[in-house]
Every structure is written in C-alpha cells, then in structure tokens.
N, C-alpha and C positions, 0 to 999 in steps of 0.2 A: 775920767781921764784928766790928767793935769794939763795946765796951760803949756808946759814945756813940751809934752808929747804932742799936743795939738799943733804947736808951732813947728816942731820937727816934721810932722806929716804935711803941713801946708807948704813948708820949704821944699819938699820933694817936687811939687808942681813946677817950680822954677828951674829945675835941673835938666840938662840935656840927657839923651839916652846914654851917652858915654859916661857922664857923671853918675847917673843912676846905677849903671853897671859897676862902677868903682865902689859906690856906697853898698851895693849888694855884696861885693867881695868882702868889704869890711864887716858887715853884719852877719853874713852866713859863713864866712871863712872858706868860700869856694866861689868860682866864677859862675856867672849865669849864662846859659845857652840862649836865652831869649833876648831879643832886641825890641820887644813890644813894650812901648812906653807905659801903657795902662797896666799891663801885667806887672812890670817892675815896681811901679808905684804901689800897687795893692800889696805885693809881697813884702816890700820894704815897710809899709805902714803896719802890716800885721806883725812883722818882726820887732819893730820899735815898741809896739804895744805889749807884745809877749815878753820882751826883756824887762820892760818897766813893771808889768803887772804879774809876771810869773808864768805866763803861758798855761798849758794844760796841766791839770792835776795828774798825779801818778796813776790814780784810778782811771781817769779818762784816757790816758796813754795806753794802759793795759787793755781797756775795752776796745780801743781803736785797733790795736794789734790783733785782738781776737777776731774782730770783724774782718780784717784784711785776710787772716788765715782761712776763715770760713768762706769768704767770697772769692772764688777762683773763676770769676766771670770775665770773659774777653769782651772788650769794648769794640774791637774791630776783628774782622775775620783774619785767619792766618794768611800770610803772604802766599799768593799763588792760588788761593781758593776762588772759585768763580761763581759760586752760587750759594743758595741758602744752606745746602747740605754739604758744601765743600766738594763739589763735583770734580773740580780740576785734579786734586790729588788722587782721587779714585780712578779717573781716566788715565792719569800718568802711570799709576801702578799697573794698569792693564796694558800699557804700551801705546795708549791713544792720546791724542791731543784734543782739548775742548774746541768745539766749533766756534768760530768768530760769529757773534750774534749779529754783526752788521751785514753778514752775507746772506743772500737768499737761500732758501731750503733747496736741497737737491731736487732736480726736476723743473725748477722755475726757469722760464724762458724770459730773458731780458731783451727788449726790442729798443733799438735806437736808430734814428735817422741821422746819417752822416754823409755829407757831400752828395746828396741826392740818392743815396743807397739806404735801404732798410737793412739794418744789421740785426742778427739774432744770435744770442749767446745763451747756452743752456748750462745751468749750474749742475755740477756733478757732485758725487760724494767727496771726491778729491780733485778739485780743479774745475775748469770751465771748457766747454766745447764750442768752438766757433769755426765755421767753414771746414769741418772735418778734422780739425786740429785740436788737440787738448793742451790747455795752458794751465799753469799752476796757480795763477792769480788773475783777477780782473785787470790789474794794472798791466800784466803781460799781454792780455788781449788788446787793451787800449793802445799799447805801444805797437803791436803788430798792425793794427788798423791805421794808426795815424803816423807812425814813423817817428814819434817823439814821446817823451816821458809824460804820462798822465797818471793821475790817481784814478784807478779803476772805479772807485766809488763815485767820484765826481763825474767821470766820463759817462757812466751809465745812469746817472741821476739818483744814486742811492745816498748821496751826501751833497749838501749845498756847496756851491763854489765859494771859496774864500775871496773876500775883497782885499785888494792890495792898496796900501796907502795910508 
C-alpha cells in the first residue's frame, strides 16, 4: 500500500459522519443508508484501496457470483414467522392466530391479592374468566377490577413493572 493511500485512509478518521457520507457518495456514486461511523470508514478504506490496486480479479468476481447463486440461505426468518418451522404462516393459512407466548396456558389460574381480596382469573383458549365474566385480555380484566388502565401482564405479575424516571 502506498503512502498516499495510507494517508487518505488515516484522514478518514478526522471526518464527521456527514463528511464521510459525502465522501461515500463521491467514491461509490450513490448515497449511503448508514450513519455508522465505523462502517463508513471501513467501506471507504476498502474502496480507496480497491480503486488504487484494482479490486477483485474478474475470476474472483465470477466465483463470488456463482457462490451467491448457489447460496439461497436466509439469514433471518421471514417476516411474520413465529418459530423455528415458521408456525405463524401455517396457523394463519388455517385461519388461526399464534398464541402469545407471554400468556399462561389455557386452564392456568392466576391468583392476585388486591385491596384485601383474593382474585382468581382462569386462562381460557380465547380470553380469561373472572367472576363469571369472560374478557378478551388480561388488561381488560385488570381494568374491570381497578377501574383504571393497567397492563394485564404487570397487574398479574407476569411482567416486571417499569420504573419511571
């Protein structure tokens, strides 16, 4: 690597993110979606070296394209999939919704003491049973009990209370 290339790469360290993005536009002939300083510096350094030393050989480019074509591997699950086998799309196709994993299994009885009373709520397949009434959510049960808006998960101790401040 020549001294000029080294100087150009070292000069990148002194630039602001805005200046790095402008330099990126100059070198790549397109804008960068990234505002990550480290990423921009690395990409710019690579481009400066590639322009000076010629980048990849034509043979290496062809091989890289072959590998990309052969490798149709997803690095993340498809949007909406909820499990290792993509259970959510299968459930949706059957007209069902995946069950929220934070909720207790049907038949579970939640017990909570509130204002001197012991309250019991039974989880159903669809909803929750409290005092002979069926509610769609734990939050609806908590609202009926307290008269104010509560997170059902927090009220029944299924999630920690958030600290404010």
